[in-house]
N, C-alpha and C positions, 0 to 999 in steps of 0.2 A: 471046496466048499469053508466059507468062512464060518468060527461060531463067534457067537458078541459076547462078552464077559456080560459073565451077569451079577447087576449091581444090586448087592441085601440091601433090604428094607431096612431104613432105621426107627426107629422111635424120635419122635421128637425131642428133644429136650427138656424143653418149660413140661410134655404131659410127665416126664419122667419123675421132674422138684414136684409139679404141683398134687399127682396121683399121690402119694405119701402124707402129704399135707394137707390134704384134704380129706382122708379117711382119717388121719387122726383126731384133724373137728369135730367131724359126723362121729364119730365112736364117744367124746368127750360128752359132746354133745344130748347125743341121741341118750344118755342118764336122764335127764332134764322128763324129758317124756313116757320112760319107762319108771319114775318111779311115780310119774302118776296115774301109769296104768296099774300101778301094785295097788295103792291107796285107794283108790277106788275100784278095787275087786276086777279090773279087765284082765288080768292074764292070772294062769295059775299055779298051780303050785311050782308045777313041774319044770313052769317056763320063768317061772321065780330062783329056780336052781341054776336053772343055766346060765341066769340073768347075775347071778352074782357069781361067777362062776368069770362068766362074759369080762367083769370091771375089778377082777381082784387086781392086774396092773393096777388102774386109777388108786384102789385102795392102797396099795405097795407105796407110789408115789403119792400120795397125801400123809402118811404115816411118814416121810425119811423126809418132803419140806414143805413144813409151814403154810410158806405161799400159795400151794399148790391143795392144800388141805382148808384153806381160808377161800377158795373162788369155790371150790367143792363145797363143802358147806353151805355157801354162799347161792351157790344154783342150784342147789336142791333145796332150800328156800321158796324160793321164784316157783315151784315146784306143787309146794308141800300143800295140804288144802290149807284151805280160811277157816 
């Protein structure tokens, strides 16, 4: 009785590279809509507290790198109420 060697399923390399990139882009860009919802009273205080915790890394990065702070400020102004 012969046994066939089992082949391991490999995750495609582009997926391994693109998944983190897409995650970071969505993470950063989600800040704008969340800011809009917060300024229009669409989210609860508890949700705002969670959002503050989730975006601490972006705030830290903005404190350390001036162009990141400039980009985040510019992006948030796009979503600010007129």
